[in-house]
C-alpha positions in Angstrom: 179.2 -0.1 112.0 179.0 -2.1 115.0 176.2 -4.8 115.2 173.6 -2.8 117.1 173.1 -5.6 119.7 176.1 -6.8 121.7 174.6 -9.9 122.8 176.5 -12.9 121.7 174.1 -15.5 119.6 176.8 -17.6 119.0 179.3 -18.8 121.0 182.8 -20.6 120.4 184.3 -22.3 123.6 187.0 -23.5 123.3 187.6 -25.6 119.6 189.9 -27.7 118.5 189.8 -29.5 115.4 192.4 -32.0 114.1 192.3 -33.6 110.6 195.2 -36.8 111.2 198.0 -35.7 112.8 197.5 -31.9 111.9 195.5 -29.6 113.7 193.6 -27.2 112.2 191.4 -25.4 114.6 193.6 -24.4 117.9 191.7 -23.9 120.7 189.6 -21.6 119.6 187.2 -18.9 121.3 184.8 -16.3 119.6 181.3 -14.6 119.7 179.0 -13.3 117.4 176.4 -10.4 118.3 172.8 -10.5 116.9 172.2 -8.8 114.0 176.2 -8.7 113.3 177.7 -8.8 109.7 181.2 -10.8 111.7 184.0 -11.6 108.8 186.0 -15.1 108.7 189.2 -13.7 107.4 192.4 -15.5 106.5 195.1 -17.2 104.0 194.8 -20.3 102.8 194.8 -23.1 104.9 193.9 -21.0 108.6 190.7 -22.7 109.5 188.4 -20.2 108.8 186.7 -23.1 106.5 186.9 -25.6 109.5 184.8 -23.1 111.3 182.4 -22.1 109.6 181.9 -26.5 108.4 182.1 -26.9 112.7 179.0 -24.4 113.2 176.6 -25.6 110.2 177.6 -29.3 112.2 179.3 -30.7 108.7 182.1 -31.6 110.6 183.3 -33.0 114.6 184.7 -31.2 117.2 187.3 -32.8 118.7 187.4 -30.7 121.9 185.6 -27.3 123.4 181.6 -26.2 122.6 179.3 -24.1 120.3 176.3 -23.1 121.8 173.6 -21.1 120.1 171.1 -18.8 121.4 171.4 -20.6 125.1 171.3 -24.4 123.5 174.3 -25.9 123.0 174.4 -27.0 118.7 177.2 -28.5 118.6 175.5 -32.3 119.4 172.8 -31.2 117.5 172.5 -32.9 113.4 172.7 -30.4 111.4 169.6 -30.2 110.0 168.2 -29.8 113.7 170.2 -26.8 113.7 169.0 -23.3 113.0 171.5 -22.3 111.3 171.9 -21.8 107.1 175.5 -22.0 105.1 175.6 -20.2 101.5 178.2 -21.7 99.6 181.2 -20.8 96.7 179.6 -23.0 94.4 175.4 -22.5 94.1 174.8 -25.7 93.2 171.3 -25.0 92.3 169.0 -27.2 90.9 169.7 -27.3 86.9 166.3 -28.8 85.8 165.1 -26.2 88.4 163.7 -22.6 88.2 164.5 -19.9 91.0 160.8 -20.5 92.6 160.9 -24.3 93.0 165.2 -24.0 93.4 164.0 -21.5 96.8 161.4 -23.8 97.3 162.4 -27.0 97.1 163.4 -27.1 101.1 160.6 -25.9 102.3 158.9 -28.5 100.3 161.2 -31.5 102.0 160.2 -30.6 105.3 156.0 -30.4 104.1 155.5 -27.0 105.2 151.7 -26.1 103.5 151.5 -25.6 99.7 149.7 -21.7 100.6 152.6 -20.7 103.5 155.5 -22.2 100.9 154.3 -19.7 98.2 154.2 -16.9 100.3 157.6 -17.0 102.0 158.8 -18.2 98.4 157.6 -15.3 96.9 158.9 -13.0 100.2 162.4 -14.2 100.2 162.6 -13.7 96.0 161.3 -10.3 96.6 164.5 -9.8 99.4 166.9 -10.9 97.0 165.5 -8.8 94.1 164.6 -11.4 91.9 160.6 -11.2 91.8 160.7 -10.8 88.2 163.3 -14.2 87.1 160.9 -16.5 89.6 160.2 -18.3 86.4 163.7 -18.5 85.0 166.3 -21.7 84.6 170.1 -21.2 86.7 171.6 -21.2 82.8 169.5 -18.5 82.1 170.3 -16.3 84.5 173.7 -14.7 85.1 176.5 -15.5 87.7 174.6 -12.8 90.1 171.6 -13.5 89.7 172.6 -16.6 90.6 173.9 -15.8 94.0 170.8 -14.3 95.1 168.9 -17.0 94.2 171.8 -19.4 96.3 170.9 -16.6 98.9 167.3 -16.7 98.8 167.5 -20.6 99.7 169.3 -20.2 102.7 167.0 -16.9 103.8 163.9 -18.5 102.7 164.6 -21.1 106.4 164.2 -18.3 108.0 167.6 -19.0 110.0 169.3 -17.2 113.4 172.7 -17.6 111.0 173.3 -17.4 108.1 177.1 -18.7 107.1 178.2 -18.2 103.8 181.6 -19.4 102.3 183.5 -17.4 99.7 180.5 -17.2 98.1 180.8 -13.9 95.5 184.5 -15.5 95.0 183.5 -16.6 91.3 182.8 -13.4 90.3 183.9 -11.0 88.7 185.5 -7.6 90.0 182.8 -5.2 89.2 179.9 -7.4 90.2 182.0 -8.5 93.1 182.0 -5.1 94.5 178.3 -4.5 93.5 177.3 -7.6 95.6 178.9 -6.5 98.6 176.9 -3.7 99.0 173.8 -5.4 98.1 175.0 -8.2 100.6 175.6 -6.0 103.6 172.1 -3.6 102.5 170.3 -7.0 103.3 171.9 -8.3 105.9 170.8 -5.1 107.5 167.2 -5.7 106.1 166.8 -9.4 107.2 167.9 -8.7 110.7 169.8 -11.8 111.2 173.5 -12.7 111.9 175.7 -13.5 109.2 179.5 -15.0 109.6 181.1 -14.6 106.0 184.4 -16.6 105.3 186.8 -14.9 102.7 190.4 -14.5 102.0 189.9 -11.5 100.5 190.8 -8.2 103.0 189.6 -5.5 100.8 186.2 -7.5 101.0 186.4 -7.6 104.8 186.7 -4.3 105.3 184.3 -3.6 102.8 181.1 -5.5 104.1 182.3 -6.2 108.5 180.8 -5.1 111.5 183.8 -7.1 113.0 186.5 -8.8 111.1 188.2 -12.0 113.2 191.6 -12.4 111.8 192.6 -15.9 111.4 196.4 -17.7 111.0 197.5 -21.1 111.1 194.1 -22.3 113.6 194.4 -19.5 115.9 192.6 -15.8 115.8 195.0 -13.5 114.8 192.9 -10.2 116.0 188.8 -9.9 116.2 187.9 -6.6 115.7 185.8 -4.1 113.5 187.8 -2.9 110.2 188.8 0.6 111.5 190.3 -0.5 114.2 192.3 -3.2 113.0 193.2 -1.4 110.6 194.6 1.8 112.6 195.1 -0.2 115.5 196.4 -3.8 115.1 197.9 -5.8 117.3 200.5 -7.9 115.4 202.1 -7.4 113.0 200.9 -10.2 110.9 197.6 -8.4 111.2 199.3 -5.0 109.7 201.0 -6.8 107.1 197.5 -8.5 106.3 195.0 -5.6 106.6 195.9 -3.2 103.8 199.6 -2.5 102.9 202.5 -1.5 105.7 205.6 -0.5 106.6 207.0 -2.9 109.6 210.0 -0.2 111.6 212.4 -3.1 113.5 214.3 -1.2 116.4 214.5 -0.5 120.5 212.9 1.6 122.8 215.4 3.1 125.4 214.2 4.9 128.2 211.1 6.0 127.0 212.5 6.5 123.5 211.6 4.2 120.7 215.2 4.4 118.3 214.8 2.5 114.9 218.5 3.5 113.2 219.0 6.9 113.3 215.1 8.3 113.9 213.9 8.7 117.7 210.5 9.4 118.7 208.7 9.3 122.3 207.4 6.2 122.9 205.3 4.7 125.9 206.5 0.8 125.2 209.1 -0.8 127.5 212.2 -0.9 126.8 213.4 -3.9 124.6 213.1 -5.0 120.8 210.5 -3.4 119.7 208.2 -3.0 116.2 206.3 -0.6 114.9 203.6 -0.5 111.8 203.1 3.0 110.4 201.0 2.8 107.1 202.0 4.2 104.0 199.9 7.2 103.7 201.1 8.2 106.7 204.6 9.3 105.5 203.6 12.6 104.6 205.9 14.8 102.3 207.8 17.8 104.1 210.1 20.3 102.6 213.6 21.0 104.3 212.8 23.7 105.5 209.8 23.0 107.5 211.0 23.6 111.1 210.5 20.7 113.6 206.9 19.8 115.1 207.5 16.5 116.7 207.2 14.5 113.4 210.3 11.7 112.9 212.4 13.4 109.8 213.6 11.3 106.7 215.6 11.6 104.3 214.5 9.1 101.2 215.8 8.2 97.4 212.4 8.1 95.3 212.7 4.6 93.3 209.2 2.7 91.6 206.5 4.5 91.8 203.1 2.6 90.8 199.9 4.8 89.5 196.5 4.1 91.2 194.5 7.1 90.9 193.9 10.1 92.2 197.3 8.9 94.1 200.7 7.1 93.1 202.3 4.4 95.3 206.0 4.9 96.1 209.2 3.1 96.8 211.7 4.8 99.1 215.2 3.7 100.5 215.1 5.9 103.6 219.5 5.1 104.8 218.8 0.6 105.4 215.1 0.8 105.2 212.7 0.5 102.0 210.2 1.9 102.8 206.3 2.6 101.4 204.8 6.0 100.6 200.8 6.8 99.6 201.0 10.4 97.9 198.9 12.2 96.2 199.3 11.7 92.0 199.7 15.9 91.7 202.5 15.5 93.2 205.7 15.9 91.4 208.6 13.9 93.4 212.3 14.9 93.3 215.1 11.5 93.8 215.6 12.9 96.8 212.6 14.6 99.7 212.1 14.2 102.9 209.2 12.7 104.1 208.1 13.0 107.6 205.3 11.2 110.3 203.6 12.4 113.4 205.3 9.1 115.8 201.3 8.3 117.3 201.2 6.9 113.8 203.8 4.2 114.5 201.9 1.8 116.2 203.5 -1.3 117.9 202.6 -4.8 117.2 203.6 -7.8 118.2 206.6 -9.2 115.7 207.0 -12.9 116.9 209.7 -13.4 114.2 211.9 -10.2 115.7 210.8 -10.2 119.1 209.0 -7.0 119.4 206.5 -6.1 122.1 203.0 -4.9 122.3 201.4 -3.5 125.8 
């Protein structure tokens, strides 16, 4: 779902960050809209956590600027930025109960006692923790600790909340539950979230937009639907879900991959196409031609995944992956088809592929 307001709350402009001789961010520019849930996704070492620390003020920039709501942010100390951060380690005070953990920052700032009481209760209610206000962190679950950490950040009423892999310590079932709750909470409080993760399934589940990072640069910034259906690069196609990368040539308006051909509007030259496993469909040998590309395949490994099976196919000299309904009985040799529209041209730095 796209952000409801496309005006930029946060604007990161040509930011570069180095640690010694290593350049971690390379002239990166990115906007975050009001009330947007933006996920910064990338593998270890891509620079995503460094970007979060620059926004929060925990690291200085080497060059570039960061602006928020018309104010230069990178020149301000962390305590003057209307930004709060929830870390992977929640760092709750073990000797303070949930109420006092949330209230701590307000007390340090000298907020009046009556206001503290109301704001802490409101923050705990937002995260459904009012029944545990007097519980110590050791007496509540990991998911509840995560809620308290969120309340501690939200009680300060930030314009922007930064979340650095806050769900990574949770087990799989609780993690899925908290993803849903986190997105619901973001909509309820109506502030912008910048969420960092290396988990592409998590990013797809909760984001309005995904900013996919690679080696300190942005590979693609788009909605989950767009980045999955229309990846711009081979890296994006492979990182976001499973895909088959088909390497070939475009000649006179035709894509040629081995003996397979289909119409293509790309310019002549080397080309790479992304074909998702679910777009490889079973066909019978008697099926008449209807513009689809037909592949004769030998079926190899099959992996059961509930409603579907992931199948490895040998097609000529190419190994492909298909996703078929679990109820389908496959023979050793099958014919698969795909629509030319589902073969998405992507830029491939290694293979010299071209992109519009």
